[in-house]
C-alpha positions as CSV (number, residue, x, y, z in Angstrom):
1,M,-17.0,18.7,4.7
2,L,-14.4,20.0,2.4
3,T,-12.5,18.7,-0.6
4,L,-9.9,20.4,-2.7
5,A,-9.2,21.3,-6.2
6,L,-5.7,22.8,-6.2
7,S,-4.2,24.5,-9.3
8,L,-0.5,23.7,-9.5
9,A,2.4,24.7,-11.6
10,S,5.2,22.4,-12.5
11,L,7.8,22.1,-9.6
12,F,11.5,21.8,-9.7
13,F,13.4,21.0,-6.5
14,A,16.4,22.8,-5.2
15,P,18.6,22.1,-2.1
16,I,17.7,25.4,-0.4
17,H,17.7,25.3,3.4
18,A,16.4,27.7,6.0
19,S,18.8,29.9,7.9
20,Q,17.9,28.6,11.3
21,T,20.4,26.8,13.5
22,I,20.4,23.1,12.6
23,Y,19.9,20.7,15.5
24,T,18.8,17.4,14.0
25,T,20.7,15.7,11.2
26,T,20.5,12.3,9.6
27,S,22.6,10.6,6.9
28,S,19.7,10.4,4.4
29,P,20.5,11.2,0.7
30,E,18.6,13.8,-1.2
31,L,15.6,12.6,-3.2
32,S,13.2,14.8,-5.2
33,F,10.5,13.7,-7.5
34,Q,6.8,14.2,-8.5
35,V,4.0,11.7,-9.1
36,T,0.5,12.4,-10.4
37,S,-2.1,9.9,-9.2
38,G,-5.8,10.2,-9.8
39,E,-6.7,13.9,-9.3
40,N,-3.7,14.7,-7.1
41,D,-0.2,15.9,-7.7
42,N,2.3,14.6,-5.2
43,F,5.8,16.0,-4.4
44,F,8.4,14.1,-2.5
45,Y,11.6,15.4,-0.9
46,R,14.3,13.9,1.3
47,D,17.7,15.2,2.5
48,N,19.9,15.0,5.6
49,F,17.3,16.9,7.7
50,T,13.9,15.5,6.8
51,S,11.7,13.4,4.6
52,A,8.3,14.8,3.4
53,Q,5.5,14.6,0.9
54,I,3.1,17.3,-0.1
55,L,-0.1,16.6,-1.9
56,L,-2.1,19.1,-4.0
57,T,-5.1,18.5,-6.1
58,S,-4.2,18.5,-9.8
59,V,-4.5,21.6,-11.9
60,N,-6.8,19.8,-14.3
61,V,-9.5,19.4,-11.6
62,S,-12.5,21.8,-11.4
63,Q,-11.5,24.9,-9.5
64,D,-14.9,25.6,-8.0
65,E,-14.0,23.6,-4.8
66,P,-11.7,24.4,-1.9
67,H,-8.0,23.9,-2.4
68,R,-6.5,21.2,-0.2
69,L,-2.8,20.9,0.8
70,I,-1.5,18.0,2.8
71,A,2.0,17.7,4.2
72,A,3.1,14.3,5.5
73,L,6.3,13.5,7.3
74,P,7.5,9.9,8.2
75,A,9.0,11.3,11.4
76,G,6.4,10.5,13.9
77,N,3.9,9.9,11.0
78,S,3.2,13.7,11.5
79,G,1.8,16.3,9.2
80,A,-1.0,18.8,8.5
81,V,-3.9,19.4,6.2
82,T,-5.4,22.7,5.3
83,Y,-8.1,23.9,2.9
84,F,-8.0,27.3,1.2
85,L,-11.3,28.8,0.2
86,P,-11.9,31.9,-2.0
87,M,-12.8,34.8,0.2
88,N,-15.8,35.5,-2.0
89,S,-17.0,31.9,-2.3
90,S,-20.3,32.7,-4.2
91,A,-20.9,30.6,-7.3
92,E,-20.9,33.7,-9.5
93,N,-17.4,34.7,-8.2
94,R,-16.0,31.2,-8.6
95,E,-17.2,31.1,-12.2
96,T,-15.7,34.5,-13.2
97,S,-12.6,34.5,-11.1
98,P,-11.8,31.1,-9.6
99,L,-9.1,30.9,-6.9
100,S,-5.8,29.5,-8.1
101,V,-3.1,28.3,-5.7
102,R,0.2,27.3,-7.2
103,V,3.6,26.1,-5.9
104,I,6.3,28.5,-6.7
105,N,9.1,26.9,-8.7
106,G,12.0,25.7,-6.6
107,T,10.6,26.4,-3.2
108,F,9.8,23.0,-1.8
109,T,12.7,22.2,0.5
110,S,13.7,21.2,4.0
111,T,13.7,23.6,7.0
112,T,14.8,23.4,10.6
113,D,14.1,25.3,13.8
114,D,14.9,25.4,17.5
115,F,14.3,22.4,19.8
116,D,15.2,19.8,17.2
117,N,12.4,20.7,14.9
118,A,12.8,19.8,11.3
119,G,10.3,19.7,8.4
120,I,9.5,21.2,5.0
121,Q,8.6,24.5,3.6
122,V,7.0,25.6,0.3
123,D,5.9,28.9,-1.2
124,L,2.4,29.1,-2.6
125,A,1.1,31.8,-5.0
126,F,-2.5,32.9,-4.7
127,S,-4.5,34.4,-7.5
128,G,-6.9,36.1,-5.1
129,N,-7.8,36.6,-1.5
130,A,-8.5,33.4,0.4
131,T,-9.5,32.1,3.8
132,L,-8.2,29.0,5.7
133,G,-10.9,26.4,6.0
134,V,-10.6,23.3,8.1
135,T,-7.0,22.8,9.3
136,I,-5.7,19.8,11.2
137,I,-2.2,19.4,12.6
138,G,-0.7,16.3,14.2
139,G,-0.8,12.6,13.3
140,I,-1.4,11.6,9.8
141,R,-3.7,8.9,11.1
142,A,-6.0,11.6,12.5
143,I,-5.9,13.5,9.3
144,R,-6.7,10.3,7.3
145,D,-9.6,9.6,9.6
146,Y,-10.9,13.1,9.0
147,V,-10.6,12.9,5.3
148,E,-12.0,9.4,5.0
149,G,-14.2,9.0,8.0
150,G,-17.0,11.5,7.8
151,Q,-14.9,14.6,8.2
152,S,-15.3,15.1,11.9
153,M,-12.9,14.9,14.8
154,N,-12.6,15.7,18.5
155,R,-11.4,19.2,19.2
156,I,-8.9,17.8,21.8
157,F,-6.8,16.6,18.9
158,N,-6.5,19.9,17.1
159,Y,-4.1,22.8,17.3
160,T,-3.8,26.0,19.3
161,L,-3.2,29.5,17.9
162,N,0.2,30.8,19.1
163,E,1.9,34.1,18.1
164,Y,0.6,35.9,15.1
165,N,0.7,39.2,13.2
166,D,0.0,40.4,9.6
167,T,3.1,38.5,8.2
168,S,3.3,35.4,10.4
169,V,1.0,32.9,12.1
170,R,2.0,29.8,14.1
171,L,-0.5,27.0,14.7
172,H,0.9,24.5,17.2
173,R,-0.2,21.0,18.1
174,R,1.2,19.5,21.3
175,Y,0.8,15.7,21.3
176,I,-1.7,14.6,23.9
177,N,0.6,12.0,25.5
178,E,3.1,14.8,26.2
179,T,6.1,12.6,25.5
180,S,9.4,14.4,26.2
181,D,13.0,13.7,25.7
182,K,14.1,16.8,27.5
183,P,12.6,18.7,30.5
184,G,10.1,21.2,29.3
185,V,10.3,20.1,25.6
186,Y,7.4,18.1,24.3
187,K,6.7,16.3,21.1
188,G,4.5,18.2,18.7
189,V,3.9,19.6,15.2
190,D,3.8,23.2,14.0
191,L,2.2,24.8,10.9
192,Y,3.7,28.2,10.2
193,I,2.2,30.6,7.6
194,S,4.3,33.6,6.8
195,I,5.0,36.1,4.1
196,P,8.3,35.8,2.1
197,P,10.4,38.9,1.9
198,E,9.6,39.7,-1.7
199,S,5.8,39.2,-1.3
200,S,3.2,42.0,-0.9
201,A,0.6,39.6,0.5
202,R,-0.6,40.0,4.1
203,L,-2.4,37.9,6.7
204,S,-5.5,38.8,8.7
205,V,-6.2,36.8,11.9
206,N,-9.4,37.1,13.9
207,A,-8.8,35.1,17.1
208,T,-11.9,33.7,18.7
209,E,-12.2,32.2,22.2
210,D,-14.4,29.2,21.4
211,D,-13.8,28.5,17.7
212,A,-10.9,28.2,15.3
213,P,-9.3,31.5,14.3
214,K,-10.4,33.1,11.1
215,I,-7.3,33.4,9.0
216,K,-7.3,35.3,5.7
217,V,-4.7,35.5,2.9
218,L,-4.8,39.0,1.3
219,V,-2.9,39.4,-1.9
220,P,-2.4,42.4,-4.2
221,R,-4.1,42.7,-7.6
222,V,-0.9,42.2,-9.6
223,N,0.1,39.5,-12.0
224,S,3.1,38.3,-10.0
225,E,3.4,35.0,-8.2
226,I,6.2,36.4,-6.0
227,A,4.1,39.3,-4.9
228,Q,1.2,37.1,-4.2
229,A,3.1,34.4,-2.2
230,I,2.8,33.0,1.2
231,R,5.3,30.5,2.8
232,L,4.0,27.4,4.5
233,R,6.2,25.4,6.9
234,V,5.4,22.2,8.7
235,L,7.8,21.0,11.4
236,T,8.0,18.4,14.1
237,N,10.6,17.5,16.8
238,E,10.0,13.8,16.2
239,T,13.2,12.1,15.3
240,S,14.0,12.1,11.6
241,L,14.5,8.8,10.0
242,T,17.7,7.6,8.2
243,G,16.8,6.6,4.6
244,L,18.1,3.9,2.4
245,D,19.4,5.3,-0.8
246,P,19.1,3.2,-4.1
247,Q,22.7,2.0,-3.8
248,S,22.0,0.6,-0.3
249,L,18.6,-0.8,-1.4
250,F,19.3,-2.5,-4.7
251,L,22.0,-4.8,-5.9
252,S,24.3,-3.4,-8.5
253,E,24.1,-4.9,-11.9
254,D,27.5,-6.6,-11.6
255,Q,26.1,-8.5,-8.5
256,A,23.4,-10.2,-10.6
257,T,23.7,-14.0,-10.7
258,K,21.7,-14.5,-13.9
259,P,20.7,-12.4,-16.9
260,S,17.1,-11.9,-15.7
261,V,18.3,-10.3,-12.4
262,E,20.7,-8.1,-14.3
263,T,17.8,-6.9,-16.6
264,A,15.6,-6.2,-13.6
265,L,18.3,-4.1,-11.9
266,R,19.0,-1.7,-14.8
267,G,18.7,1.8,-13.5
268,L,17.9,0.9,-9.9
269,S,21.1,0.9,-7.9
270,D,22.4,4.0,-9.5
271,G,19.1,5.7,-9.1
272,S,18.8,6.7,-12.7
273,N,15.4,5.1,-12.8
274,I,13.0,7.4,-11.0
275,V,11.1,4.4,-9.7
276,A,14.2,3.5,-7.6
277,Q,14.0,6.9,-5.9
278,Q,10.3,6.3,-5.2
279,V,11.0,3.0,-3.4
280,S,14.0,4.6,-1.6
281,F,11.7,7.3,-0.3
282,L,9.6,4.6,1.4
283,T,12.5,2.7,3.0
284,Y,14.5,3.5,6.1
285,A,17.2,1.8,8.1
286,D,14.9,0.9,11.0
287,K,11.6,0.2,9.1
288,F,9.9,0.3,5.7
289,T,6.9,2.5,5.3
290,A,3.8,1.4,3.4
291,G,2.9,4.3,1.1
292,G,2.4,8.0,0.8
293,W,0.6,10.1,1.9
294,R,-1.7,8.0,3.9
295,F,0.6,5.3,5.2
296,L,4.1,6.9,5.8
297,T,4.6,4.6,8.8
298,Y,5.4,1.0,9.6
299,F,3.0,-1.7,8.2
300,G,4.7,-5.0,8.7
301,R,2.3,-6.8,6.5
302,D,2.9,-4.5,3.6
303,S,6.7,-4.7,4.2
304,L,6.8,-8.4,4.1
305,I,4.7,-8.8,1.0
306,A,6.8,-6.2,-0.8
307,L,9.9,-7.9,0.5
308,R,8.9,-11.3,-0.9
309,L,8.5,-9.8,-4.4
310,L,11.6,-7.5,-4.2
311,M,14.0,-9.7,-2.4
312,P,15.7,-11.1,-5.5
313,I,17.0,-7.6,-6.4
314,M,17.7,-6.2,-2.9
315,T,20.9,-6.1,-1.0
316,S,21.5,-8.3,2.1
317,E,21.5,-5.2,4.3
318,A,18.2,-3.9,3.0
319,I,16.5,-7.3,3.3
320,E,17.7,-7.6,6.8
321,S,16.6,-4.1,7.7
322,A,13.0,-5.1,6.6
323,L,13.1,-8.4,8.5
324,A,14.6,-6.8,11.6
325,A,11.9,-4.1,11.7
326,V,9.3,-6.9,12.0
327,I,11.2,-9.0,14.5
328,E,11.9,-6.0,16.7
329,R,8.1,-5.3,17.0
330,T,7.1,-8.8,18.2
331,N,4.6,-9.1,21.0
332,T,5.5,-11.1,24.1
333,T,3.0,-13.7,22.9
334,G,4.8,-14.1,19.6
335,A,2.1,-12.2,17.7
336,L,3.4,-9.5,15.4
337,C,2.4,-5.9,14.6
338,H,0.6,-5.1,12.1
339,E,-2.4,-7.2,11.1
340,E,-3.1,-10.9,11.8
341,T,-1.5,-12.2,8.6
342,I,1.9,-10.7,9.4
343,D,2.5,-13.5,11.9
344,L,2.3,-15.9,8.9
345,L,4.3,-13.9,6.4
346,L,7.6,-13.5,8.3
347,L,8.9,-17.0,8.4
348,P,8.3,-17.7,4.7
349,A,10.2,-14.6,3.8
350,L,13.1,-15.4,6.1
351,A,13.3,-19.0,4.9
352,H,13.3,-17.9,1.2
353,Y,16.1,-15.4,2.0
354,V,18.5,-17.8,3.8
355,E,17.8,-20.9,1.8
356,N,17.2,-19.8,-1.8
357,L,18.7,-16.4,-2.5
358,P,22.4,-15.7,-3.0
359,Q,22.2,-12.6,-0.8
360,G,21.3,-14.8,2.2
361,N,24.0,-17.4,1.7
362,G,25.9,-17.8,5.0
363,R,24.2,-14.9,6.8
364,A,21.6,-16.6,8.9
365,G,23.7,-17.3,12.0
366,R,25.0,-13.8,12.3
367,F,21.6,-12.3,11.7
368,L,19.8,-14.5,14.2
369,S,22.4,-13.9,16.9
370,R,21.8,-10.1,16.7
371,N,20.5,-8.6,19.9
372,A,17.1,-6.8,19.6
373,T,17.1,-3.1,20.5
374,L,13.3,-2.6,21.1
375,Q,13.0,-5.6,23.5
376,N,15.2,-8.2,25.2
377,G,16.6,-11.3,23.5
378,T,18.3,-12.2,20.2
379,Y,16.5,-12.4,16.9
380,G,16.8,-16.1,17.1
381,S,15.0,-16.4,20.4
382,I,12.3,-14.0,19.2
383,L,11.8,-16.1,16.1
384,N,11.3,-19.2,18.2
385,R,8.6,-17.3,20.1
386,I,6.9,-16.4,16.8
387,S,7.1,-19.9,15.3
388,K,5.7,-21.5,18.6
389,Y,2.8,-19.0,18.6
390,N,1.9,-19.8,15.0
391,Y,2.4,-23.5,15.6
392,D,0.1,-23.5,18.6
393,R,-2.6,-21.8,16.7
394,A,-2.4,-24.4,13.9
395,L,-2.6,-27.5,16.2
396,P,-6.4,-27.5,16.8
397,F,-7.2,-27.9,13.1
398,Y,-4.4,-30.5,12.8
399,E,-6.2,-32.5,15.5
400,N,-9.8,-31.9,14.3
401,Q,-10.6,-30.5,10.9
402,T,-13.6,-28.4,11.5
403,H,-14.4,-24.8,10.4
404,A,-14.4,-23.8,14.1
405,N,-10.7,-24.6,14.3
406,L,-9.7,-22.5,11.3
407,L,-8.1,-19.1,12.1
408,A,-10.7,-16.3,12.5
409,F,-10.2,-12.6,13.0
410,R,-9.3,-11.8,16.6
411,P,-12.3,-11.3,18.9
412,G,-13.8,-7.9,18.6
413,E,-11.7,-7.0,15.5
414,P,-13.6,-6.7,12.1
415,V,-10.4,-7.0,10.0
416,G,-7.3,-9.2,10.0
417,N,-6.0,-10.0,6.6
418,W,-4.9,-7.7,3.8
419,R,-8.5,-6.7,3.0
420,D,-8.6,-4.5,6.1
421,S,-11.8,-2.6,5.6
422,N,-14.9,-3.7,7.5
423,A,-16.6,-5.0,4.4
424,G,-13.4,-6.2,2.7
425,T,-14.1,-9.9,3.2
426,G,-17.9,-9.6,2.7
427,Y,-18.2,-9.6,6.5
428,G,-16.8,-13.1,6.7
429,T,-14.5,-13.6,9.7
430,I,-12.5,-16.6,8.5
431,P,-10.4,-15.5,5.4
432,F,-9.3,-17.8,2.6
433,D,-5.8,-16.5,2.3
434,V,-4.9,-16.9,5.9
435,N,-6.2,-20.5,6.3
436,A,-5.7,-22.1,2.9
437,V,-2.3,-20.6,2.2
438,L,-0.5,-18.7,4.9
439,V,-0.9,-21.0,7.8
440,P,0.6,-24.0,5.9
441,A,3.2,-21.8,4.2
442,S,4.4,-20.6,7.7
443,L,4.5,-24.1,9.0
444,R,6.5,-25.3,5.9
445,A,9.0,-22.5,6.5
446,T,9.2,-23.4,10.2
447,A,9.9,-27.0,9.3
448,S,12.7,-25.9,6.9
449,L,14.3,-23.6,9.4
450,V,14.1,-26.3,12.1
451,E,15.9,-28.7,9.7
452,R,18.7,-26.2,9.2
453,G,19.1,-25.8,13.0
454,L,17.9,-22.2,13.0
455,L,14.7,-22.9,15.1
456,D,13.9,-25.2,17.9
457,K,12.2,-28.6,17.2
458,L,8.5,-28.9,17.9
459,L,6.6,-31.8,19.4
460,V,4.8,-32.6,16.2
461,P,6.9,-31.8,13.1
462,A,5.7,-28.6,11.6
463,G,5.7,-30.2,8.1
464,R,3.2,-32.8,9.2
465,V,0.9,-30.2,10.6
466,A,1.3,-28.2,7.3
467,Q,0.2,-31.2,5.2
468,V,-3.1,-31.5,7.1
469,W,-3.8,-27.8,6.5
470,E,-2.8,-28.1,2.8
471,E,-5.1,-31.1,2.2
472,N,-8.1,-30.0,4.3
473,A,-8.4,-26.3,4.8
474,P,-9.1,-25.3,1.1
475,K,-12.1,-27.7,1.0
476,F,-14.1,-25.5,3.4
477,F,-13.9,-22.6,0.9
478,E,-14.9,-24.4,-2.3
479,V,-17.7,-22.8,-4.2
480,S,-19.4,-24.5,-7.2
481,V,-22.2,-22.9,-9.2
482,E,-24.0,-25.0,-11.9
483,A,-23.9,-23.3,-15.4
484,N,-27.5,-22.3,-15.6
485,E,-27.6,-20.8,-12.1
486,A,-24.2,-19.1,-12.7
487,E,-25.5,-17.5,-15.9
488,K,-28.7,-16.3,-14.2
489,R,-26.7,-14.7,-11.4
490,L,-24.3,-13.1,-13.8
491,M,-27.1,-11.6,-15.9
492,D,-28.7,-10.2,-12.7
493,F,-25.3,-8.8,-11.7
494,V,-24.5,-6.9,-14.9
495,D,-28.0,-5.3,-14.8
496,A,-27.9,-4.3,-11.1
497,P,-28.3,-0.6,-10.7
498,N,-25.0,0.0,-9.0
499,V,-23.1,-2.1,-11.6
500,D,-25.0,-1.2,-14.8
501,L,-22.6,-2.9,-17.3
502,G,-25.4,-4.2,-19.4
503,Q,-25.5,-7.7,-20.9
504,E,-23.6,-6.5,-24.0
505,V,-20.5,-6.5,-21.8
506,L,-20.6,-10.3,-22.1
507,N,-20.2,-10.1,-25.9
508,G,-22.7,-12.9,-26.5
509,T,-20.6,-15.5,-24.7
510,T,-22.2,-18.3,-22.6
511,G,-20.8,-19.7,-19.5
512,E,-20.1,-23.1,-18.0
513,N,-20.0,-24.4,-14.4
514,V,-18.2,-21.9,-12.2
515,A,-15.9,-22.9,-9.4
516,F,-13.6,-20.9,-7.1
517,Y,-12.6,-20.5,-3.5
518,A,-14.8,-18.3,-1.3
519,L,-13.4,-15.0,-0.2
520,S,-14.1,-16.0,3.5
521,L,-16.3,-18.0,5.8
522,R,-18.9,-16.6,8.2
523,E,-18.8,-17.5,11.8
524,D,-21.2,-20.4,11.1
525,G,-18.9,-21.8,8.4
526,S,-21.1,-20.6,5.4
527,R,-19.2,-19.3,2.5
528,V,-19.0,-15.7,1.2
529,E,-19.4,-16.7,-2.5
530,V,-17.3,-13.8,-4.0
531,L,-14.9,-14.6,-6.8
532,N,-11.6,-13.1,-5.7
533,S,-7.9,-12.7,-6.4
534,D,-6.5,-14.3,-3.2
535,V,-5.3,-17.5,-5.0
536,S,-2.3,-15.2,-5.8
537,F,-1.1,-16.0,-2.3
538,A,-1.2,-19.7,-2.9
539,L,0.8,-19.3,-6.2
540,M,3.5,-17.2,-4.5
541,Y,3.7,-18.8,-1.0
542,G,2.1,-22.2,-1.4
543,N,3.8,-25.6,-1.4
544,N,2.3,-28.5,-3.2
545,V,-0.2,-26.3,-5.0
546,S,-3.1,-28.5,-6.2
547,R,-4.3,-28.8,-9.8
548,T,-7.7,-27.7,-8.5
549,L,-6.4,-24.4,-7.3
550,L,-4.6,-23.8,-10.7
551,E,-7.8,-24.6,-12.5
552,Y,-9.7,-22.1,-10.4
553,T,-6.9,-19.6,-11.2
554,T,-7.3,-20.0,-15.0
555,Q,-11.1,-19.6,-14.6
556,A,-10.6,-16.4,-12.6
557,L,-8.1,-14.9,-15.1
558,T,-10.8,-14.4,-17.7
559,P,-12.5,-11.2,-18.8
560,Y,-14.7,-9.4,-16.2
561,P,-17.5,-9.8,-15.3
562,R,-17.2,-13.5,-15.9
563,G,-13.7,-13.4,-14.3
564,L,-11.5,-10.7,-12.8
565,L,-9.7,-9.1,-15.8
566,T,-10.6,-5.7,-17.3
567,N,-8.5,-3.9,-19.9
568,V,-7.2,-1.6,-17.1
569,G,-6.2,-4.3,-14.5
570,M,-7.4,-7.2,-12.4
571,V,-10.2,-6.5,-10.0
572,V,-9.7,-8.2,-6.6
573,A,-13.4,-9.1,-5.9
574,N,-16.3,-10.0,-8.1
575,P,-19.7,-10.7,-6.4
576,A,-21.4,-11.7,-9.7
577,Y,-21.9,-15.3,-8.6
578,D,-22.8,-14.7,-5.0
579,S,-26.2,-16.0,-3.9
580,N,-26.2,-13.2,-1.3
581,T,-26.9,-10.3,-3.6
582,T,-26.3,-7.7,-1.0
583,N,-22.6,-8.2,-1.7
584,I,-23.2,-6.6,-5.1
585,A,-23.5,-3.3,-3.3
586,V,-21.1,-4.1,-0.5
587,L,-18.2,-4.9,-2.9
588,D,-18.9,-2.7,-5.8
589,R,-16.5,-0.4,-7.7
590,T,-16.7,2.3,-5.0
591,A,-15.6,-0.1,-2.2
592,Y,-12.0,0.0,-1.0
593,H,-11.7,-3.8,-1.4
594,G,-14.5,-4.3,-3.9
595,T,-14.5,-4.5,-7.6
596,V,-11.4,-2.4,-7.8
597,I,-7.8,-3.0,-8.9
598,W,-5.0,-3.3,-6.4
599,S,-1.6,-3.2,-8.1
600,F,0.2,-5.4,-5.6
601,Q,-2.4,-8.2,-6.1
602,Q,-1.6,-8.2,-9.8
603,G,2.1,-8.4,-9.0
604,L,1.5,-11.3,-6.6
605,M,-0.6,-13.1,-9.2
606,A,2.0,-12.6,-11.9
607,G,4.9,-13.6,-9.7
608,G,3.1,-16.6,-8.4
609,L,2.2,-17.9,-11.9
610,A,5.9,-17.4,-12.9
611,R,6.9,-19.4,-9.8
612,Q,4.5,-22.3,-10.6
613,L,5.4,-22.5,-14.3
614,G,9.1,-22.4,-13.3
615,F,8.6,-25.7,-11.4
616,C,7.6,-27.3,-14.7
617,L,9.7,-25.4,-17.3
618,E,13.4,-25.0,-16.9
619,E,13.5,-22.1,-19.3
620,R,10.9,-20.3,-17.3
621,S,12.8,-20.9,-14.1
622,E,15.9,-19.4,-15.6
623,A,14.0,-16.4,-17.1
624,A,12.5,-15.5,-13.7
625,V,14.1,-12.9,-11.5
626,D,13.3,-14.9,-8.4
627,T,15.3,-18.0,-7.4
628,N,13.2,-21.0,-6.3
629,P,14.5,-24.4,-5.3
630,A,14.5,-27.2,-7.8
631,I,11.7,-29.6,-6.8
632,T,10.2,-32.7,-8.3
633,P,7.9,-31.4,-11.1
634,P,4.3,-31.5,-10.1
635,T,2.2,-34.1,-11.8
636,W,0.2,-31.6,-13.8
637,C,3.4,-30.5,-15.6
638,S,3.1,-33.6,-17.9
639,D,-0.3,-32.4,-19.2
640,A,0.7,-30.2,-22.1
641,E,-2.8,-28.9,-22.7
642,F,-3.3,-27.9,-19.0
643,L,0.2,-26.3,-19.0
644,Q,-0.7,-24.2,-22.0
645,S,-3.9,-23.1,-20.3
646,L,-1.9,-21.7,-17.4
647,Q,0.4,-19.9,-19.8
648,D,-2.6,-18.5,-21.7
649,A,-4.0,-17.2,-18.4
650,E,-0.7,-15.6,-17.6
651,R,-0.7,-13.8,-20.9
652,R,-4.3,-12.5,-20.3
653,L,-3.2,-11.3,-16.9
654,W,-0.2,-9.3,-18.3
655,D,-2.4,-7.9,-21.1
656,S,-4.7,-6.6,-18.3
657,I,-1.8,-5.2,-16.3
658,N,-0.4,-3.4,-19.3
659,G,-3.7,-1.6,-19.8
660,A,-2.9,0.9,-17.0
661,P,0.9,1.4,-16.9
662,Q,0.5,4.9,-15.3
663,N,-1.1,3.4,-12.2
664,L,1.3,0.5,-11.8
665,Y,3.0,1.7,-8.6
666,S,0.0,3.4,-7.0
667,E,-2.2,1.7,-4.4
668,V,-5.6,1.1,-5.8
669,W,-7.9,2.4,-8.6
670,S,-11.4,1.7,-9.9
671,Y,-13.0,1.7,-13.3
672,N,-15.5,3.5,-15.5
673,Y,-17.2,1.6,-18.3
674,D,-18.1,2.9,-21.7
675,K,-21.0,0.8,-23.0
676,Q,-20.7,2.1,-26.6
677,A,-16.9,1.4,-26.8
678,K,-17.2,-1.7,-24.6
679,Q,-14.1,-0.5,-22.8
680,F,-13.1,0.1,-19.2
681,S,-11.0,3.1,-18.2
682,V,-9.2,4.0,-15.0
683,A,-11.3,5.9,-12.4
684,D,-10.1,7.7,-9.3
685,L,-11.5,5.8,-6.4
686,S,-11.7,8.9,-4.2
687,R,-14.2,10.5,-6.7
688,L,-16.4,7.4,-6.5
689,S,-16.1,6.6,-2.8
690,G,-16.5,9.9,-1.2
691,G,-13.3,9.9,0.8
692,T,-11.1,6.9,0.3
693,E,-8.3,7.8,-2.0
694,S,-5.3,6.0,-3.4
695,D,-1.7,6.5,-2.4
696,A,0.4,7.8,-5.2
697,I,3.3,5.5,-4.3
698,Q,2.7,2.2,-2.4
699,L,5.5,-0.1,-1.3
700,W,4.1,-3.4,-2.2
701,S,3.1,-2.2,-5.7
702,Y,6.8,-1.9,-6.5
703,G,7.0,-5.7,-6.4
704,F,6.7,-5.4,-10.2
705,L,10.4,-4.4,-10.1
706,G,11.2,-8.0,-9.2
707,L,9.2,-9.4,-12.2
708,I,9.8,-9.6,-15.9
709,E,6.9,-9.9,-18.3
710,P,7.1,-13.3,-20.0
711,P,7.2,-13.5,-23.8
712,S,3.9,-14.2,-25.6
713,S,3.2,-17.8,-26.1
714,G,0.3,-19.9,-27.3
715,T,-3.2,-18.4,-27.6
716,S,-5.3,-16.5,-25.2
């Protein structure tokens, strides 16, 4: 219904606190930084009282739209969104005197209030009179659903108008479950709009019985941001979280065990690298959060993938905080929260920590003997429950290798792997990454932990079960398209109306036979023939990776639309070769998991290639930040030409990654294509998709901090 273009001045942060009595304190350090992503400017703040992000649409965006402000707090995953509209919203008025809303320098800070309320406040300067449009207060999930899901919501989830006058308005949202720590005190969120002492602005409130109140911001006709200011405060009495500062999160440089680790750590532990502050904002003592603003809450899947990439440069305490958060949230069945694949990501991460990394040396016993706080039992006993759950799910396929015995999404759930949009797997229910990679990887980790005496023995050795999965599961996903047919499908793809790249994008090249692993299988076992990036999981987590998989990888890491690589990043799906042409529209450049670039997938692919090459080349193993066990070199290592083809593919990947450095730590972006220049450029997904927008900072995208770009070698 409403979107925002918000004019914003540059912002500097100051440790200014409200004068109210302070009730809630934490030991979080102060963080303050700004990130521009797509068409949004994002501001982040954390101190001893609160953590918060505000989002405003960039000053460079057209001002003929409503102005949106979002405040998001990790405490309770709470926040608010409000839209400011020019009071005279005619097209003529917007053209001659567009509404401008700016943050006043130095005013974004923490604030507290009675009943353990803590949050943030910011002063906004208005260039003209405005009205409040749609305003939603409460859970960020509800706000996200409104923004991305058709812009509608049930009135039961919205606020009530409390006390108000011409200088102050309070909008209150009491949570529907009415949870309470103290008699008469209930959890909730408040949005306060008030007039700072120096401002001449005023508020006009027209309360109605059956509809939202009509709230107007009236400002004087003077050229003074202070005189035209309002103050906005968002507070909650949800418990504030204790953050991990960069010193607690990252190893110091003098703790590095090899030069590559020391190089990766520069500027991280002391916080001098702004990126270290960004990661710190997302990490807390009892959980890691996935990204801001949309996912400032626990996502175990995201935490574990980020952990696998960042572990080599993290402290033992930070690693164990992330692992503990996942273990604490284990279901009684052994299933984990959040997403199906998380069940399969935990044990590989734990095994890598205690077996391969210096930080985990000698710490396993003490960590596993720790008593859980969110449920009964030690971490060791809970891990046995998890390993048994995953083992039991793997046994049917071990005993009978049919597609029906592969792991599918849980009944009634349309998602389950990292591609967690309904169309993300092309509507297939049996994903490649889960079955061909993560099931055997989890079993291999189980076998290793059993051998070390950290997990109970199983009836059939987990390693034996893993081998059956490794040798047989990938076969169900193999797709092969003969050269002539592949070329025909590709030509149809580039000329499709919603793709419209034109045949010139192929630069006169001709193709060969095309082979890759399907994105997923449908319930009947048929393949979703979409070229995709999920071999990255095999490279990072897989044991005994086949030459076939590596050949598929080198084919995929070629220029899009033949492969996955654009000059602004690697797309995660390419339906060019799919015989089911409906997927061209389902997984196009406007789809959340379509022909778009996810930064973490690039990191996983780059880190996975470095891992595989390190098994062959001693100098690559030493140059990598990660530490992997010395194994018998795979047979393909002796094929110099094939080894060079892998290194060439790696070089092409990094060239693609380096094409969009400003987006490296954001969540996802799409592309525009200039036919005349034959170049791709970064496109804001929210402008293409009508709602789905990228997080400015995304935890697993920071996996690049644990990687070092390899030197150029060979040809590409």
